[in-house]
C-alpha positions in Angstrom: 103.9 18.6 42.4 104.2 14.5 43.6 107.3 14.4 46.1 110.2 11.4 44.4 111.2 8.4 46.4 114.8 9.0 47.1 116.3 6.9 45.2 119.8 5.1 46.8 122.3 7.1 44.7 123.2 10.5 43.9 123.1 11.6 40.2 126.0 14.0 39.0 125.5 13.6 35.3 122.3 13.4 33.1 122.0 12.7 29.4 118.1 14.0 28.4 119.8 14.3 24.7 120.4 10.7 24.6 117.2 9.5 24.9 115.5 12.4 22.0 118.6 11.6 19.2 118.9 7.5 20.5 116.2 4.9 20.6 118.0 3.7 23.4 117.9 0.1 23.8 119.5 -1.9 26.6 121.6 -0.7 29.6 123.9 -2.0 31.5 125.8 -0.5 34.6 129.4 0.0 34.6 132.3 0.9 36.9 134.3 4.0 35.6 138.7 3.4 36.2 139.1 7.1 37.8 141.7 8.8 39.5 141.5 10.7 43.4 141.4 14.1 41.9 138.0 13.0 39.2 136.6 11.8 42.4 136.7 14.6 44.4 135.9 16.4 40.7 132.2 14.6 40.8 131.6 14.5 44.1 131.0 18.7 43.3 128.7 17.5 40.9 130.1 19.2 37.7 131.2 16.8 35.8 129.3 16.5 31.5 128.2 13.4 29.7 126.4 15.2 26.6 128.9 14.9 23.6 130.0 11.7 25.1 130.1 8.2 24.4 131.8 4.7 24.6 133.9 2.6 22.6 135.2 -1.0 22.9 138.6 -1.7 21.1 139.8 -4.4 19.3 141.7 -6.0 22.8 137.9 -6.1 24.5 138.3 -2.8 26.6 135.7 -0.2 27.1 136.2 2.9 26.9 134.2 6.2 27.4 135.9 9.0 25.7 134.6 12.9 25.1 133.1 13.4 29.0 134.7 16.5 30.5 135.3 15.6 34.0 136.8 18.7 34.8 140.3 20.2 37.5 139.7 20.2 41.9 141.3 22.8 42.2 142.8 21.8 45.0 144.4 18.9 43.4 147.5 21.4 42.7 150.4 19.7 40.7 148.4 16.4 40.9 145.4 17.3 39.0 143.5 14.9 36.4 143.2 16.3 32.5 139.5 16.7 31.9 138.2 15.4 29.2 140.9 11.5 28.9 139.9 8.3 28.2 138.2 6.7 30.8 137.9 2.6 31.1 135.1 1.4 31.4 134.5 -1.7 33.6 132.2 -4.6 32.7 132.5 -7.8 32.5 133.1 -10.2 30.4 129.8 -11.3 28.4 129.3 -8.1 28.4 131.7 -6.4 26.5 130.9 -8.9 24.2 127.5 -8.2 23.3 128.1 -4.9 23.1 131.5 -5.3 20.5 128.8 -7.8 18.7 125.6 -5.1 18.9 128.2 -2.5 17.5 129.5 -4.0 15.1 126.8 -6.2 13.5 123.2 -4.7 14.3 125.1 -1.0 13.6 124.2 0.9 17.3 125.9 3.3 19.6 126.8 2.4 22.8 125.1 5.9 24.6 126.0 7.0 27.9 122.7 8.4 29.8 123.0 8.7 33.3 126.2 9.1 35.6 126.0 9.0 39.1 127.2 7.6 42.2 125.5 4.6 44.4 124.8 3.6 47.2 128.1 2.4 48.7 129.8 5.4 47.0 130.8 3.8 43.9 130.8 6.3 40.9 129.3 4.4 38.4 128.0 5.1 34.3 124.4 4.1 33.0 125.6 3.0 29.1 122.9 1.7 27.0 123.1 0.4 23.4 121.0 2.6 21.5 119.7 3.3 17.0 120.1 6.7 15.6 116.9 8.3 15.2 115.8 9.9 11.6 114.4 12.7 12.0 110.6 12.4 11.4 111.1 9.2 14.6 112.2 13.4 16.3 109.1 14.8 15.0 106.9 11.9 15.1 107.9 12.7 19.6 107.0 15.9 18.8 103.9 15.5 17.8 102.9 13.1 20.8 103.8 14.4 23.8 102.2 18.2 22.3 98.7 16.4 22.1 99.3 14.2 25.1 100.0 18.0 26.6 97.2 19.9 25.3 94.6 16.7 26.3 95.7 17.4 29.7 95.0 20.8 29.9 91.7 20.1 28.3 90.6 17.8 30.7 92.5 20.1 34.0 89.9 23.4 32.1 87.0 20.9 31.7 86.7 19.7 34.5 
């Protein structure tokens, strides 16, 4: 296999189910308001965002809900709660765009990837997503299977 280009960021957690369950629209990069032990725990790479989602409250603040960052073992009494709400740091116009899409168009705010950028800051990539219906998911599976079969046939033929 060809080697991938080395990205400028270290991925901590990836939400692979999101692209299967949602039609992904516009993506945003948001910062996270974290405590010290959360950052240390993220650096070990054990966080999960598969069941999480984000929402914008009435005050105009975005929150990440149900993301799990396990306790840092060396944290002692200053540890954090693993499933607490975490504030997302976004620009005002991004928050307005997200809240309008959720209210008017019935979209969801889905986290895609949690990572450390080149400067060492914890970031989360979120996207506006519209839930796929069951027949859409089946169609994607059919296309994927056909492409896989087609590549096998071309490989065996040549």
